[in-house]
Biopython code that builds the backbone (N, CA, C, O; Angstrom):
import numpy as np
from Bio.PDB.StructureBuilder import StructureBuilder

atoms = [
    (1, "UNK", "N", (69.994, -75.726, 5.815)),
    (1, "UNK", "CA", (70.525, -77.075, 5.976)),
    (1, "UNK", "C", (72.029, -76.968, 6.229)),
    (1, "UNK", "O", (72.716, -76.168, 5.595)),
    (2, "UNK", "N", (72.518, -77.757, 7.134)),
    (2, "UNK", "CA", (73.938, -77.740, 7.479)),
    (2, "UNK", "C", (74.782, -78.190, 6.286)),
    (2, "UNK", "O", (74.383, -79.096, 5.554)),
    (3, "UNK", "N", (75.941, -77.567, 6.085)),
    (3, "UNK", "CA", (76.805, -77.835, 4.929)),
    (3, "UNK", "C", (77.154, -79.310, 4.807)),
    (3, "UNK", "O", (77.055, -79.874, 3.717)),
    (4, "UNK", "N", (77.559, -79.945, 5.896)),
    (4, "UNK", "CA", (77.952, -81.351, 5.853)),
    (4, "UNK", "C", (76.774, -82.229, 5.465)),
    (4, "UNK", "O", (76.929, -83.163, 4.679)),
    (5, "UNK", "N", (75.600, -81.939, 6.010)),
    (5, "UNK", "CA", (74.394, -82.701, 5.674)),
    (5, "UNK", "C", (74.044, -82.502, 4.206)),
    (5, "UNK", "O", (73.685, -83.453, 3.513)),
    (6, "UNK", "N", (74.148, -81.276, 3.740)),
    (6, "UNK", "CA", (73.853, -80.964, 2.343)),
    (6, "UNK", "C", (74.789, -81.725, 1.410)),
    (6, "UNK", "O", (74.340, -82.318, 0.429)),
    (7, "UNK", "N", (76.070, -81.713, 1.703)),
    (7, "UNK", "CA", (77.036, -82.444, 0.874)),
    (7, "UNK", "C", (76.771, -83.940, 0.894)),
    (7, "UNK", "O", (76.848, -84.600, -0.142)),
    (8, "UNK", "N", (76.462, -84.473, 2.056)),
    (8, "UNK", "CA", (76.176, -85.903, 2.175)),
    (8, "UNK", "C", (74.946, -86.274, 1.342)),
    (8, "UNK", "O", (74.956, -87.261, 0.607)),
    (9, "UNK", "N", (73.900, -85.476, 1.468)),
    (9, "UNK", "CA", (72.674, -85.749, 0.719)),
    (9, "UNK", "C", (72.910, -85.617, -0.787)),
    (9, "UNK", "O", (72.421, -86.431, -1.571)),
    (10, "UNK", "N", (73.657, -84.594, -1.181)),
    (10, "UNK", "CA", (73.966, -84.424, -2.602)),
    (10, "UNK", "C", (74.711, -85.649, -3.139)),
    (10, "UNK", "O", (74.354, -86.196, -4.183)),
    (11, "UNK", "N", (75.739, -86.067, -2.422)),
    (11, "UNK", "CA", (76.527, -87.231, -2.853)),
    (11, "UNK", "C", (75.676, -88.490, -2.910)),
    (11, "UNK", "O", (75.835, -89.298, -3.825)),
    (12, "UNK", "N", (74.779, -88.672, -1.955)),
    (12, "UNK", "CA", (73.910, -89.844, -1.946)),
    (12, "UNK", "C", (73.077, -89.894, -3.226)),
    (12, "UNK", "O", (73.049, -90.912, -3.918)),
    (13, "UNK", "N", (72.400, -88.789, -3.531)),
    (13, "UNK", "CA", (71.552, -88.770, -4.728)),
    (13, "UNK", "C", (72.370, -88.792, -6.012)),
    (13, "UNK", "O", (71.974, -89.415, -6.997)),
    (14, "UNK", "N", (73.503, -88.115, -5.998)),
    (14, "UNK", "CA", (74.366, -88.098, -7.182)),
    (14, "UNK", "C", (74.777, -89.516, -7.571)),
    (14, "UNK", "O", (74.788, -89.860, -8.753)),
    (15, "UNK", "N", (75.112, -90.330, -6.589)),
    (15, "UNK", "CA", (75.546, -91.703, -6.847)),
    (15, "UNK", "C", (74.427, -92.582, -7.389)),
    (15, "UNK", "O", (74.700, -93.651, -7.934)),
    (16, "UNK", "N", (73.190, -92.164, -7.254)),
    (16, "UNK", "CA", (72.062, -92.936, -7.784)),
    (16, "UNK", "C", (71.777, -92.626, -9.255)),
    (16, "UNK", "O", (71.014, -93.341, -9.905)),
    (17, "UNK", "N", (72.384, -91.571, -9.773)),
    (17, "UNK", "CA", (72.125, -91.140, -11.145)),
    (17, "UNK", "C", (72.874, -91.998, -12.161)),
    (17, "UNK", "O", (73.928, -92.565, -11.875)),
    (18, "UNK", "N", (72.290, -92.074, -13.360)),
    (18, "UNK", "CA", (72.989, -92.722, -14.470)),
    (18, "UNK", "C", (74.043, -91.760, -14.994)),
    (18, "UNK", "O", (74.063, -90.591, -14.608)),
    (19, "UNK", "N", (74.920, -92.242, -15.869)),
    (19, "UNK", "CA", (75.963, -91.369, -16.435)),
    (19, "UNK", "C", (75.334, -90.212, -17.211)),
    (19, "UNK", "O", (75.795, -89.074, -17.119)),
    (20, "UNK", "N", (74.281, -90.508, -17.974)),
    (20, "UNK", "CA", (73.605, -89.450, -18.734)),
    (20, "UNK", "C", (72.999, -88.402, -17.827)),
    (20, "UNK", "O", (73.068, -87.208, -18.117)),
    (21, "UNK", "N", (72.408, -88.842, -16.733)),
    (21, "UNK", "CA", (71.825, -87.904, -15.779)),
    (21, "UNK", "C", (72.910, -87.061, -15.110)),
    (21, "UNK", "O", (72.714, -85.870, -14.868)),
    (22, "UNK", "N", (74.046, -87.679, -14.815)),
    (22, "UNK", "CA", (75.151, -86.934, -14.218)),
    (22, "UNK", "C", (75.658, -85.855, -15.177)),
    (22, "UNK", "O", (75.978, -84.747, -14.749)),
    (23, "UNK", "N", (75.732, -86.175, -16.473)),
    (23, "UNK", "CA", (76.166, -85.192, -17.462)),
    (23, "UNK", "C", (75.170, -84.043, -17.544)),
    (23, "UNK", "O", (75.559, -82.879, -17.648)),
    (24, "UNK", "N", (73.882, -84.376, -17.498)),
    (24, "UNK", "CA", (72.858, -83.327, -17.534)),
    (24, "UNK", "C", (72.953, -82.427, -16.315)),
    (24, "UNK", "O", (72.870, -81.204, -16.426)),
    (25, "UNK", "N", (73.126, -83.039, -15.151)),
    (25, "UNK", "CA", (73.254, -82.265, -13.921)),
    (25, "UNK", "C", (74.477, -81.359, -13.977)),
    (25, "UNK", "O", (74.418, -80.205, -13.552)),
    (26, "UNK", "N", (75.562, -81.866, -14.490)),
    (26, "UNK", "CA", (76.777, -81.071, -14.620)),
    (26, "UNK", "C", (76.540, -79.861, -15.528)),
    (26, "UNK", "O", (77.024, -78.765, -15.243)),
    (27, "UNK", "N", (75.802, -80.059, -16.611)),
    (27, "UNK", "CA", (75.487, -78.945, -17.511)),
    (27, "UNK", "C", (74.666, -77.879, -16.798)),
    (27, "UNK", "O", (74.904, -76.683, -16.965)),
    (28, "UNK", "N", (73.701, -78.322, -16.006)),
    (28, "UNK", "CA", (72.863, -77.372, -15.256)),
    (28, "UNK", "C", (73.717, -76.594, -14.263)),
    (28, "UNK", "O", (73.582, -75.377, -14.134)),
    (29, "UNK", "N", (74.590, -77.302, -13.569)),
    (29, "UNK", "CA", (75.453, -76.642, -12.589)),
    (29, "UNK", "C", (76.345, -75.606, -13.265)),
    (29, "UNK", "O", (76.527, -74.504, -12.747)),
    (30, "UNK", "N", (76.896, -75.958, -14.416)),
    (30, "UNK", "CA", (77.749, -75.009, -15.144)),
    (30, "UNK", "C", (76.953, -73.789, -15.585)),
    (30, "UNK", "O", (77.449, -72.664, -15.523)),
    (31, "UNK", "N", (75.706, -74.013, -16.035)),
    (31, "UNK", "CA", (74.894, -72.873, -16.484)),
    (31, "UNK", "C", (74.581, -71.944, -15.316)),
    (31, "UNK", "O", (74.534, -70.727, -15.497)),
    (32, "UNK", "N", (74.365, -72.498, -14.115)),
    (32, "UNK", "CA", (74.152, -71.649, -12.937)),
    (32, "UNK", "C", (75.370, -70.775, -12.682)),
    (32, "UNK", "O", (75.236, -69.588, -12.387)),
    (33, "UNK", "N", (76.539, -71.351, -12.792)),
    (33, "UNK", "CA", (77.761, -70.598, -12.530)),
    (33, "UNK", "C", (78.015, -69.551, -13.607)),
    (33, "UNK", "O", (78.502, -68.461, -13.307)),
    (34, "UNK", "N", (77.687, -69.871, -14.865)),
    (34, "UNK", "CA", (77.849, -68.894, -15.940)),
    (34, "UNK", "C", (76.927, -67.717, -15.724)),
    (34, "UNK", "O", (77.334, -66.573, -15.926)),
    (35, "UNK", "N", (75.691, -67.970, -15.317)),
    (35, "UNK", "CA", (74.745, -66.882, -15.084)),
    (35, "UNK", "C", (75.195, -66.022, -13.922)),
    (35, "UNK", "O", (75.014, -64.804, -13.937)),
    (36, "UNK", "N", (75.778, -66.647, -12.918)),
    (36, "UNK", "CA", (76.278, -65.896, -11.777)),
    (36, "UNK", "C", (77.391, -64.953, -12.213)),
    (36, "UNK", "O", (77.429, -63.800, -11.783)),
    (37, "UNK", "N", (78.298, -65.431, -13.064)),
    (37, "UNK", "CA", (79.402, -64.585, -13.510)),
    (37, "UNK", "C", (78.918, -63.491, -14.462)),
    (37, "UNK", "O", (79.497, -62.406, -14.507)),
    (38, "UNK", "N", (77.854, -63.775, -15.227)),
    (38, "UNK", "CA", (77.316, -62.754, -16.122)),
    (38, "UNK", "C", (76.770, -61.580, -15.328)),
    (38, "UNK", "O", (76.894, -60.432, -15.755)),
    (39, "UNK", "N", (76.167, -61.852, -14.180)),
    (39, "UNK", "CA", (75.603, -60.782, -13.366)),
    (39, "UNK", "C", (76.679, -59.834, -12.882)),
    (39, "UNK", "O", (76.416, -58.644, -12.707)),
    (40, "UNK", "N", (77.871, -60.327, -12.664)),
    (40, "UNK", "CA", (78.941, -59.472, -12.166)),
    (40, "UNK", "C", (79.524, -58.587, -13.270)),
    (40, "UNK", "O", (80.329, -57.700, -12.987)),
    (41, "UNK", "N", (79.132, -58.816, -14.503)),
    (41, "UNK", "CA", (79.662, -58.042, -15.621)),
    (41, "UNK", "C", (78.641, -57.011, -16.105)),
    (41, "UNK", "O", (78.520, -56.760, -17.304)),
    (42, "UNK", "N", (77.918, -56.428, -15.172)),
    (42, "UNK", "CA", (76.917, -55.437, -15.527)),
    (42, "UNK", "C", (77.593, -54.179, -16.034)),
    (42, "UNK", "O", (78.719, -53.863, -15.650)),
    (43, "UNK", "N", (76.896, -53.466, -16.900)),
    (43, "UNK", "CA", (77.434, -52.207, -17.400)),
    (43, "UNK", "C", (76.960, -51.069, -16.509)),
    (43, "UNK", "O", (75.996, -51.207, -15.757)),
    (44, "UNK", "N", (77.645, -49.965, -16.607)),
    (44, "UNK", "CA", (77.286, -48.801, -15.802)),
    (44, "UNK", "C", (76.038, -48.136, -16.376)),
    (44, "UNK", "O", (75.659, -48.369, -17.524)),
    (45, "UNK", "N", (75.423, -47.319, -15.563)),
    (45, "UNK", "CA", (74.246, -46.573, -16.002)),
    (45, "UNK", "C", (74.600, -45.650, -17.164)),
    (45, "UNK", "O", (73.809, -45.504, -18.096)),
    (46, "UNK", "N", (75.764, -45.034, -17.122)),
    (46, "UNK", "CA", (76.158, -44.132, -18.212)),
    (46, "UNK", "C", (76.369, -44.923, -19.506)),
    (46, "UNK", "O", (76.013, -44.442, -20.582)),
    (47, "UNK", "N", (76.940, -46.125, -19.421)),
    (47, "UNK", "CA", (77.112, -46.951, -20.614)),
    (47, "UNK", "C", (75.750, -47.374, -21.166)),
    (47, "UNK", "O", (75.531, -47.356, -22.378)),
    (48, "UNK", "N", (74.846, -47.753, -20.277)),
    (48, "UNK", "CA", (73.489, -48.135, -20.680)),
    (48, "UNK", "C", (72.807, -46.982, -21.418)),
    (48, "UNK", "O", (72.219, -47.177, -22.482)),
    (49, "UNK", "N", (72.890, -45.785, -20.844)),
    (49, "UNK", "CA", (72.269, -44.617, -21.466)),
    (49, "UNK", "C", (72.912, -44.291, -22.810)),
    (49, "UNK", "O", (72.217, -43.890, -23.743)),
    (50, "UNK", "N", (74.230, -44.457, -22.922)),
    (50, "UNK", "CA", (74.914, -44.222, -24.185)),
    (50, "UNK", "C", (74.415, -45.194, -25.248)),
    (50, "UNK", "O", (74.180, -44.800, -26.391)),
    (51, "UNK", "N", (74.253, -46.461, -24.876)),
    (51, "UNK", "CA", (73.761, -47.453, -25.832)),
    (51, "UNK", "C", (72.339, -47.126, -26.274)),
    (51, "UNK", "O", (72.001, -47.310, -27.443)),
    (52, "UNK", "N", (71.507, -46.647, -25.363)),
    (52, "UNK", "CA", (70.149, -46.226, -25.732)),
    (52, "UNK", "C", (70.184, -45.041, -26.697)),
    (52, "UNK", "O", (69.467, -45.024, -27.697)),
    (53, "UNK", "N", (71.024, -44.052, -26.388)),
    (53, "UNK", "CA", (71.152, -42.881, -27.262)),
    (53, "UNK", "C", (71.619, -43.297, -28.662)),
    (53, "UNK", "O", (71.089, -42.820, -29.665)),
    (54, "UNK", "N", (72.608, -44.183, -28.719)),
    (54, "UNK", "CA", (73.110, -44.658, -30.016)),
    (54, "UNK", "C", (72.012, -45.367, -30.800)),
    (54, "UNK", "O", (71.872, -45.176, -32.008)),
    (55, "UNK", "N", (71.245, -46.178, -30.105)),
    (55, "UNK", "CA", (70.154, -46.905, -30.776)),
    (55, "UNK", "C", (69.096, -45.937, -31.298)),
    (55, "UNK", "O", (68.594, -46.107, -32.408)),
    (56, "UNK", "N", (68.758, -44.929, -30.507)),
    (56, "UNK", "CA", (67.774, -43.943, -30.945)),
    (56, "UNK", "C", (68.267, -43.170, -32.168)),
    (56, "UNK", "O", (67.475, -42.829, -33.047)),
    (57, "UNK", "N", (69.561, -42.896, -32.227)),
    (57, "UNK", "CA", (70.125, -42.199, -33.390)),
    (57, "UNK", "C", (70.034, -43.076, -34.635)),
    (57, "UNK", "O", (69.730, -42.581, -35.720)),
    (58, "UNK", "N", (70.297, -44.377, -34.485)),
    (58, "UNK", "CA", (70.192, -45.289, -35.638)),
    (58, "UNK", "C", (68.745, -45.370, -36.132)),
    (58, "UNK", "O", (68.491, -45.404, -37.335)),
    (59, "UNK", "N", (67.810, -45.401, -35.192)),
    (59, "UNK", "CA", (66.391, -45.441, -35.575)),
    (59, "UNK", "C", (66.013, -44.163, -36.303)),
    (59, "UNK", "O", (65.359, -44.213, -37.344)),
    (60, "UNK", "N", (66.418, -43.017, -35.764)),
    (60, "UNK", "CA", (66.101, -41.728, -36.397)),
    (60, "UNK", "C", (66.703, -41.637, -37.789)),
    (60, "UNK", "O", (66.139, -40.979, -38.662)),
    (61, "UNK", "N", (67.849, -42.294, -38.012)),
    (61, "UNK", "CA", (68.502, -42.272, -39.322)),
    (61, "UNK", "C", (67.923, -43.327, -40.264)),
    (61, "UNK", "O", (68.370, -43.466, -41.403)),
    (62, "UNK", "N", (66.927, -44.067, -39.782)),
    (62, "UNK", "CA", (66.298, -45.073, -40.638)),
    (62, "UNK", "C", (67.067, -46.378, -40.716)),
    (62, "UNK", "O", (66.811, -47.194, -41.601)),
    (63, "UNK", "N", (67.994, -46.586, -39.813)),
    (63, "UNK", "CA", (68.807, -47.802, -39.832)),
    (63, "UNK", "C", (68.161, -48.888, -38.964)),
    (63, "UNK", "O", (68.668, -49.246, -37.901)),
    (64, "UNK", "N", (67.042, -49.389, -39.446)),
    (64, "UNK", "CA", (66.338, -50.451, -38.744)),
    (64, "UNK", "C", (65.515, -51.232, -39.761)),
    (64, "UNK", "O", (65.372, -50.813, -40.910)),
    (65, "UNK", "N", (64.978, -52.363, -39.335)),
    (65, "UNK", "CA", (64.102, -53.161, -40.182)),
    (65, "UNK", "C", (62.784, -53.330, -39.441)),
    (65, "UNK", "O", (62.768, -53.615, -38.244)),
    (66, "UNK", "N", (61.690, -53.155, -40.154)),
    (66, "UNK", "CA", (60.387, -53.278, -39.510)),
    (66, "UNK", "C", (60.072, -54.751, -39.242)),
    (66, "UNK", "O", (60.659, -55.652, -39.841)),
    (67, "UNK", "N", (59.152, -54.959, -38.350)),
    (67, "UNK", "CA", (58.738, -56.320, -38.017)),
    (67, "UNK", "C", (58.168, -57.022, -39.250)),
    (67, "UNK", "O", (58.463, -58.190, -39.499)),
    (68, "UNK", "N", (57.370, -56.320, -39.999)),
    (68, "UNK", "CA", (56.768, -56.901, -41.212)),
    (68, "UNK", "C", (57.838, -57.277, -42.231)),
    (68, "UNK", "O", (57.777, -58.353, -42.827)),
    (69, "UNK", "N", (58.824, -56.391, -42.435)),
    (69, "UNK", "CA", (59.907, -56.688, -43.376)),
    (69, "UNK", "C", (60.711, -57.904, -42.918)),
    (69, "UNK", "O", (61.103, -58.744, -43.727)),
    (70, "UNK", "N", (60.946, -57.983, -41.630)),
    (70, "UNK", "CA", (61.693, -59.119, -41.097)),
    (70, "UNK", "C", (60.930, -60.420, -41.314)),
    (70, "UNK", "O", (61.524, -61.436, -41.674)),
    (71, "UNK", "N", (59.623, -60.394, -41.098)),
    (71, "UNK", "CA", (58.821, -61.605, -41.321)),
    (71, "UNK", "C", (58.894, -62.047, -42.774)),
    (71, "UNK", "O", (58.955, -63.243, -43.061)),
    (72, "UNK", "N", (58.887, -61.085, -43.688)),
    (72, "UNK", "CA", (59.007, -61.420, -45.120)),
    (72, "UNK", "C", (60.376, -62.006, -45.420)),
    (72, "UNK", "O", (60.483, -62.976, -46.170)),
    (73, "UNK", "N", (61.417, -61.433, -44.847)),
    (73, "UNK", "CA", (62.773, -61.959, -45.058)),
    (73, "UNK", "C", (62.909, -63.367, -44.521)),
    (73, "UNK", "O", (63.566, -64.205, -45.138)),
    (74, "UNK", "N", (62.304, -63.638, -43.394)),
    (74, "UNK", "CA", (62.388, -64.972, -42.793)),
    (74, "UNK", "C", (61.769, -66.024, -43.706)),
    (74, "UNK", "O", (62.254, -67.153, -43.778)),
    (75, "UNK", "N", (60.718, -65.660, -44.389)),
    (75, "UNK", "CA", (60.057, -66.618, -45.300)),
    (75, "UNK", "C", (60.994, -67.058, -46.422)),
    (75, "UNK", "O", (60.797, -68.123, -47.007)),
    (76, "UNK", "N", (62.011, -66.250, -46.727)),
    (76, "UNK", "CA", (62.941, -66.557, -47.813)),
    (76, "UNK", "C", (64.089, -67.442, -47.372)),
    (76, "UNK", "O", (64.856, -67.920, -48.208)),
    (77, "UNK", "N", (64.221, -67.669, -46.072)),
    (77, "UNK", "CA", (65.332, -68.477, -45.575)),
    (77, "UNK", "C", (65.190, -69.929, -45.938)),
    (77, "UNK", "O", (66.049, -70.739, -45.589)),
]
sb = StructureBuilder()
sb.init_structure("model")
sb.init_model(0)
sb.init_chain("A")
sb.init_seg("    ")
for serial, (resi, resn, name, xyz) in enumerate(atoms, 1):
    if name == "N":
        sb.init_residue(resn, " ", resi, " ")
    sb.init_atom(name, np.array(xyz, "f"), 0.0, 1.0, " ", f" {name:<3s}", serial, name[0])
structure = sb.get_structure()
């Protein structure tokens, strides 16, 4: 779709929205932009592998909580 046509159509529909709907749309638009910026902050493969190695070391050292233990803890909240 041509840029000018797209902008015109967007403005037409935008003007039909209530204030609450406009706020909701704005939130959605912001979330799209946040997700776009998050993608650009990817970590390197070496950093990813380091984080995996660190996690495996914590597991081997017993520094974790089992699923069953976590479910029991949640019941106490």
